[in-house]
C-alpha positions as CSV (number, residue, x, y, z in Angstrom):
1,M,48.5,-36.9,95.7
2,N,46.9,-40.2,97.3
3,K,45.0,-42.7,95.6
4,D,42.1,-42.0,95.8
5,E,42.8,-38.0,94.2
6,E,44.8,-40.4,91.6
7,I,41.4,-42.2,91.4
8,A,39.4,-39.2,90.5
9,R,41.6,-37.6,88.0
10,L,42.1,-40.2,86.0
11,K,38.0,-40.1,86.4
12,E,37.7,-36.7,85.3
13,A,40.2,-38.0,82.5
14,F,38.1,-40.6,81.1
15,T,34.9,-38.8,82.0
16,L,36.2,-36.0,79.4
17,F,37.8,-38.8,77.1
18,E,34.2,-40.3,76.8
19,E,32.5,-36.9,75.8
20,T,35.1,-36.1,73.3
21,S,34.7,-39.4,71.9
22,R,30.8,-38.9,71.3
23,S,31.7,-35.3,70.2
24,L,34.1,-36.8,67.6
25,E,31.5,-39.8,66.8
26,S,28.6,-37.1,65.9
27,A,31.3,-34.7,63.7
28,Y,32.2,-37.7,61.6
29,E,28.7,-38.5,61.3
30,E,27.4,-35.4,60.3
31,L,30.8,-35.1,58.1
32,Q,29.9,-38.6,56.9
33,N,26.4,-36.7,55.8
34,E,27.8,-34.1,54.2
35,V,29.9,-36.1,52.2
36,R,27.1,-38.7,50.6
37,L,25.4,-35.5,49.9
38,L,28.1,-33.8,48.1
39,T,28.1,-37.3,46.3
40,A,24.8,-37.0,45.6
41,K,25.3,-33.6,44.1
42,L,27.7,-34.5,42.3
43,E,26.5,-37.2,40.6
44,Q,22.9,-35.2,40.2
45,A,25.6,-32.7,38.0
46,E,27.9,-35.7,36.8
47,H,24.2,-36.9,35.2
48,A,23.4,-33.5,34.1
49,K,26.6,-33.3,32.2
50,R,26.5,-36.5,30.4
51,E,23.0,-35.4,29.5
52,E,23.8,-31.6,28.1
53,E,27.0,-33.5,26.4
54,T,24.8,-36.2,24.6
55,K,22.3,-33.2,23.4
56,N,25.5,-31.3,22.3
57,K,26.3,-34.2,20.2
58,V,23.4,-34.6,19.1
59,L,23.1,-31.0,18.1
60,L,26.5,-30.9,16.0
61,K,25.6,-34.1,14.8
62,Q,22.9,-32.6,13.4
63,F,23.9,-29.4,12.8
64,Q,26.7,-31.2,10.1
65,Q,24.0,-33.2,8.3
66,L,22.4,-29.4,8.2
67,F,25.7,-28.0,6.6
68,W,26.4,-31.0,5.0
69,S,23.0,-30.9,3.3
70,M,22.2,-27.6,1.7
71,P,21.4,-26.5,-1.5
72,V,23.9,-24.0,-1.9
73,G,27.3,-23.4,-1.0
74,V,28.5,-23.1,2.5
75,M,31.7,-22.4,3.9
76,L,32.9,-20.6,7.6
77,L,36.1,-19.2,8.1
78,N,37.8,-18.1,10.8
79,S,38.9,-14.9,12.8
80,E,42.1,-15.3,10.3
81,G,40.2,-15.7,7.2
82,R,41.2,-19.1,6.3
83,V,38.3,-21.7,5.4
84,V,37.8,-24.2,8.2
85,M,34.3,-25.9,7.1
86,T,32.8,-26.4,4.1
87,N,29.9,-28.7,2.1
88,P,30.5,-31.1,-1.1
89,I,28.5,-27.2,-3.6
90,V,31.3,-25.8,-2.9
91,D,34.0,-28.3,-3.5
92,R,31.6,-28.9,-7.3
93,L,31.1,-25.0,-7.7
94,F,34.9,-24.3,-7.1
95,G,36.0,-27.6,-9.1
96,E,38.0,-28.5,-5.8
97,T,38.4,-28.2,-2.3
98,I,39.4,-24.8,-0.6
99,L,39.4,-26.4,2.0
100,G,41.9,-24.7,4.8
101,G,42.9,-21.8,2.4
102,V,42.9,-18.0,2.7
103,W,39.5,-16.7,1.4
104,S,42.1,-13.2,0.7
105,D,43.7,-15.4,-1.8
106,I,40.9,-17.8,-2.7
107,V,38.4,-15.1,-4.5
108,P,41.0,-14.0,-7.2
109,K,41.9,-16.8,-8.8
110,S,38.6,-18.4,-8.5
111,F,36.4,-15.4,-9.5
112,R,36.6,-13.9,-13.2
113,P,33.9,-10.7,-12.8
114,Q,32.6,-9.7,-16.3
115,K,30.8,-6.6,-17.3
116,D,27.2,-7.8,-16.9
117,D,27.2,-9.5,-13.6
118,G,25.7,-7.4,-11.8
119,H,24.6,-9.0,-8.0
120,E,25.6,-12.4,-9.5
121,I,29.3,-12.6,-10.0
122,T,30.9,-15.0,-12.5
123,M,33.8,-18.0,-11.5
124,V,36.3,-19.2,-13.2
125,T,34.8,-22.6,-13.8
126,G,32.1,-20.7,-15.4
127,R,29.3,-21.0,-13.1
128,R,27.3,-17.6,-12.5
129,V,27.2,-17.4,-7.9
130,R,25.4,-14.8,-5.5
131,V,27.7,-14.5,-2.5
132,E,26.3,-13.8,0.5
133,T,28.2,-13.0,4.1
134,S,26.7,-13.1,7.8
135,S,28.6,-12.9,11.2
136,L,28.6,-15.3,14.2
137,G,27.3,-12.9,16.4
138,D,29.3,-12.8,19.2
139,V,32.0,-15.7,17.7
140,P,34.9,-14.8,15.5
141,G,34.6,-16.0,11.8
142,Q,32.7,-15.4,9.0
143,L,29.6,-17.5,7.3
144,I,29.9,-17.4,3.3
145,I,27.0,-18.9,1.3
146,L,26.6,-19.2,-2.3
147,V,24.3,-19.1,-4.3
148,D,24.3,-21.1,-8.1
149,L,22.1,-18.9,-10.3
150,T,24.1,-20.7,-13.3
151,E,20.6,-22.9,-14.2
152,T,18.7,-19.8,-13.5
153,H,20.0,-17.6,-15.7
154,S,19.9,-19.7,-18.4
155,L,16.8,-21.0,-18.0
156,Q,15.4,-16.9,-17.8
157,R,17.3,-16.7,-20.9
158,Q,16.2,-19.5,-22.6
159,L,12.1,-18.1,-21.6
160,A,13.1,-15.0,-22.6
161,H,14.0,-15.8,-25.9
162,H,11.1,-18.0,-26.3
163,E,8.4,-15.5,-25.5
164,R,9.8,-12.9,-28.7
165,L,9.4,-16.0,-30.4
166,S,5.9,-16.7,-30.4
167,T,5.1,-13.3,-30.0
168,M,7.8,-12.6,-33.3
169,G,4.5,-13.7,-35.9
170,K,1.8,-11.1,-34.2
171,M,4.8,-8.2,-33.9
172,V,5.6,-8.2,-37.7
173,A,1.8,-8.6,-38.8
174,A,1.1,-5.8,-36.5
175,L,4.4,-3.6,-37.6
176,A,3.6,-4.3,-41.0
177,H,0.5,-2.9,-40.6
178,Q,1.4,0.1,-38.4
179,I,4.6,1.0,-40.4
180,R,2.2,0.8,-44.1
181,T,0.0,4.2,-42.4
182,P,2.8,6.8,-41.5
183,L,4.7,5.5,-44.4
184,S,2.4,6.4,-46.8
185,S,1.9,9.8,-45.0
186,A,5.4,10.0,-44.9
187,M,5.3,9.4,-48.5
188,L,2.5,11.9,-49.0
189,Y,4.1,14.7,-47.6
190,A,7.3,14.1,-50.1
191,G,4.9,14.3,-52.3
192,H,3.5,17.1,-51.9
193,L,7.1,19.1,-50.4
194,Q,8.0,18.5,-54.2
195,K,5.9,21.0,-55.9
196,E,7.5,24.0,-56.7
197,S,4.6,26.2,-56.5
198,L,3.7,25.1,-52.8
199,S,3.8,28.2,-50.1
200,E,6.6,28.6,-47.7
201,D,4.2,28.0,-45.0
202,M,2.8,24.6,-46.4
203,R,6.3,23.6,-47.3
204,V,7.4,24.4,-43.3
205,R,3.5,22.3,-42.6
206,F,4.7,19.6,-44.5
207,S,7.9,18.8,-43.6
208,G,6.9,19.1,-40.0
209,K,4.3,16.5,-40.6
210,L,7.1,14.1,-42.7
211,S,9.3,14.9,-39.6
212,D,6.6,13.2,-37.5
213,R,5.6,10.5,-39.8
214,L,9.6,9.5,-39.9
215,N,10.0,9.4,-36.4
216,N,7.3,7.4,-35.8
217,I,8.8,4.4,-37.7
218,E,12.0,4.9,-36.3
219,R,10.3,4.4,-32.8
220,Q,8.2,1.8,-33.8
221,I,11.3,0.5,-35.3
222,R,13.3,0.4,-33.0
223,D,11.0,-0.7,-30.3
224,M,11.0,-4.2,-32.1
225,L,15.0,-4.1,-32.5
226,I,14.6,-4.0,-28.6
227,F,12.5,-6.5,-28.6
228,S,13.8,-9.0,-30.4
229,K,17.4,-9.0,-28.9
230,S,17.9,-12.4,-27.6
231,D,20.1,-10.5,-24.9
232,I,20.6,-7.0,-23.3
233,K,23.8,-7.2,-21.5
234,L,24.1,-4.7,-18.8
235,D,27.6,-4.0,-19.2
236,E,28.0,-0.5,-17.6
237,K,27.8,1.0,-14.3
238,L,25.9,4.4,-13.8
239,L,25.7,6.4,-10.7
240,L,21.9,6.9,-9.8
241,T,22.6,11.2,-10.0
242,V,24.4,10.7,-13.6
243,L,21.0,8.8,-14.5
244,V,18.3,10.9,-13.0
245,D,20.4,13.8,-14.4
246,K,20.2,12.3,-18.1
247,V,16.6,11.2,-18.0
248,S,15.4,14.4,-16.7
249,E,17.1,16.7,-19.2
250,R,16.1,14.4,-22.1
251,A,12.0,13.9,-20.6
252,Q,12.2,17.8,-20.7
253,E,13.3,18.0,-24.0
254,Q,10.4,16.3,-24.9
255,A,7.9,18.1,-22.9
256,E,9.1,21.1,-24.4
257,L,8.9,19.6,-28.3
258,N,4.9,19.0,-27.2
259,N,4.0,21.8,-25.4
260,A,3.9,19.6,-22.2
261,E,5.5,20.6,-18.8
262,L,7.7,18.3,-16.8
263,N,8.2,18.6,-12.8
264,V,11.2,15.9,-11.7
265,H,10.8,15.2,-7.6
266,V,13.7,13.1,-6.2
267,D,14.3,12.8,-2.9
268,G,17.7,12.2,-1.5
269,L,19.2,9.6,-3.5
270,P,22.2,7.5,-1.7
271,A,25.4,7.3,-3.7
272,G,25.2,3.8,-5.6
273,Q,25.4,3.0,-8.7
274,I,23.0,0.4,-11.0
275,Q,24.2,-2.2,-13.5
276,C,22.6,-1.8,-16.9
277,H,22.9,-1.0,-20.7
278,Q,22.3,3.0,-20.5
279,E,20.8,3.4,-23.8
280,V,18.3,1.1,-23.8
281,L,17.5,1.7,-19.9
282,V,17.1,5.7,-20.6
283,G,14.9,4.9,-23.4
284,S,12.1,2.8,-21.7
285,I,11.7,5.4,-19.4
286,L,11.3,8.1,-22.4
287,N,8.7,5.7,-23.3
288,L,6.9,5.6,-20.7
289,V,7.3,10.3,-20.7
290,N,6.1,9.6,-24.3
291,N,3.1,7.8,-23.2
292,G,2.3,10.1,-20.2
293,I,2.8,13.6,-23.1
294,E,0.6,11.7,-25.8
295,A,-2.7,10.4,-23.6
296,S,-3.1,14.3,-22.0
297,E,-3.2,17.6,-23.4
298,R,-1.3,19.6,-24.8
299,G,0.2,21.9,-22.0
300,A,-0.8,19.0,-19.4
301,E,1.8,18.6,-16.5
302,I,4.1,15.0,-15.9
303,D,5.4,13.9,-13.3
304,L,8.8,12.1,-12.9
305,W,8.8,11.3,-9.6
306,V,12.9,9.1,-8.2
307,T,13.0,8.1,-5.0
308,A,15.1,5.0,-3.3
309,H,14.7,2.5,-0.8
310,E,17.0,-0.4,1.4
311,Q,18.7,-0.6,-1.9
312,V,15.8,-0.4,-5.1
313,L,15.5,2.7,-7.3
314,R,11.7,3.6,-7.8
315,I,11.5,5.2,-11.2
316,T,7.1,6.6,-11.7
317,V,6.0,8.4,-14.3
318,E,2.6,10.0,-13.2
319,D,0.1,12.1,-16.1
320,H,-3.1,13.4,-15.5
321,G,-4.8,12.7,-18.8
322,R,-7.1,10.0,-20.2
323,G,-6.6,7.2,-18.6
324,M,-7.5,3.3,-19.2
325,S,-10.3,1.4,-17.4
326,D,-8.9,-1.9,-16.0
327,E,-10.2,-4.0,-19.4
328,Q,-8.3,-2.1,-21.7
329,L,-5.4,-2.0,-19.1
330,N,-5.2,-5.5,-19.2
331,K,-5.5,-5.0,-22.9
332,V,-2.4,-2.8,-23.1
333,Q,-0.1,-4.6,-21.3
334,E,-0.2,-8.2,-23.5
335,G,0.8,-6.8,-26.6
336,F,0.1,-5.3,-29.8
337,V,-2.9,-3.8,-28.2
338,T,-2.8,0.1,-28.4
339,T,-4.9,3.9,-27.9
340,K,-3.0,5.4,-29.9
341,Q,-3.2,6.4,-33.2
342,H,-0.4,5.5,-34.8
343,G,1.2,2.4,-32.0
344,T,1.6,-0.8,-32.7
345,G,1.4,-1.2,-28.7
346,L,4.8,-2.7,-28.2
347,G,5.7,-0.5,-26.1
348,L,4.7,-1.4,-22.7
349,M,6.1,-4.9,-23.7
350,V,9.5,-3.1,-24.6
351,V,10.0,-2.0,-21.2
352,K,8.6,-5.0,-19.3
353,A,11.2,-6.9,-21.2
354,I,14.0,-4.3,-20.8
355,I,13.2,-3.3,-17.0
356,R,13.3,-7.1,-16.6
357,A,16.7,-7.7,-17.8
358,H,17.5,-5.1,-15.4
359,H,16.6,-7.3,-12.5
360,G,14.0,-5.4,-11.8
361,T,9.8,-4.5,-12.1
362,F,7.3,-2.8,-13.9
363,T,4.1,-1.9,-12.9
364,I,1.6,0.5,-13.9
365,E,-2.2,1.6,-12.5
366,S,-4.9,4.2,-14.3
367,Q,-8.0,5.1,-14.3
368,P,-10.0,6.8,-16.3
369,E,-10.3,10.7,-16.5
370,V,-7.6,10.2,-13.5
371,G,-4.5,9.7,-15.3
372,T,-1.8,7.0,-15.3
373,K,0.9,6.1,-13.5
374,A,4.0,4.0,-14.4
375,T,6.7,2.9,-11.9
376,I,9.6,0.5,-12.5
377,T,12.3,-0.2,-9.9
378,L,15.9,-1.3,-10.4
379,P,18.1,-2.4,-7.6
380,I,20.9,-0.6,-6.6
381,L,24.2,-2.5,-6.2
382,G,26.0,-3.0,-2.7
383,S,29.3,-3.5,-1.7
384,E,29.3,-7.3,-2.7
385,Y,32.3,-9.2,-0.7
386,V,34.3,-10.5,-3.8
C-alpha cells in the first residue's frame, strides 16, 4: 500500500470517527434530556408523596383526636381479637386499662349480667352499658362501642318515680271515689243473697252482679298497685310465640265471657325473645282487649294483630265500637278520666307505664262511631356480642 492509499484510508477512518462522535454526542444529549425529564417527574412524585404523607398524618391525628374525644367508650380489636386501641372512657368503664388484652378473656371478668339487663348489660363495676359492634370492612379487626347508660337509667327511674308521686294524690282520691260505688253495690247484692226467701233465679242473678262488682274492684286495686310500683323488674325472657299464645288464650277467654268475637292475626314471627315481666306485660295487653270489648256492643268483633319487623314486635288491638273524639282521646290519656261507668281512668296510664318499663312505645287512635286502635311496640332481643 502506497502513501496515498494509506492517507485516503486514514481520512475515511477519521471521517467515520467524526460521524460516530457526533452520533454519540447526540445520543448523550438525548440521554441527558431523558434524565432531566425523569428527574423532574421523580421530583414531582416525591413532592406528591410528601403531600400525601402530610395529609395522612393530619388525617391520622384527626382520627386519634376524634377517637380520644368521643363521648362513648371505643376500642379497636385486631384480627386476633386483641385490644389494640382504646379511648379514656373505656378505661373509666372498666376501672383499669385493658389495652393488649384479649376481648374473649376480658368479657367474663368484666361483665356481670343481671336478670333485668335486656338490651343493656351490667358490668362488674356496676355500670350499665349497651355494647355495639361493627366490622372494619376489608380491614381485619372489629370496632366495639360501649354506651354508658347508667345515668340515663337512673334518671329514667327517678323521673318515673316523681311522676308517680305527683299523681298519687289524684289516684287515691279517684280510687276512693270509684271503689265506693261498686263496693256499695257489692254489699247490697251480698245483703240480698242473705235473704232466705230469695228465689234461685234472683240468687244466680245477684251472685253474678256481686262477682262483677268484686272483679271491678280487684282490677282497680291491681292497676293502682302496678302504677304505684317503683320498678318493674324485667327478669324473664319469653319466646315471641309463647307470648302470643298466652295473650291469645286469655284474650279468647275474655271475649267468650263477654259474648264477643276475637280475631287473632299473626304474621310470621321470627324465632326471637323479649325481655319482660310476663304477668304485667300480658295483663297490659289484656287491659287493651278488655277496653275494646267494653267499648263495643255485645257480640262485637275485636281484632288482635301481631307482626314483627326489624327487631320490633308490634301488637295492635282494634275494636269497632263507639270510638272517641280527639278531645276525649286526649283526656283519657292524661289519666283519671274515663268513658266507662265504673272506672278510674288509670288503665291507659298503667299500660303506658308497663310498656315504657319494657323499653317499648304505646299509641292509641280513635274515631267516633268507627272504633279505637291501640298499638304497642316492644324490642326483640338480638344476639348480644357479650
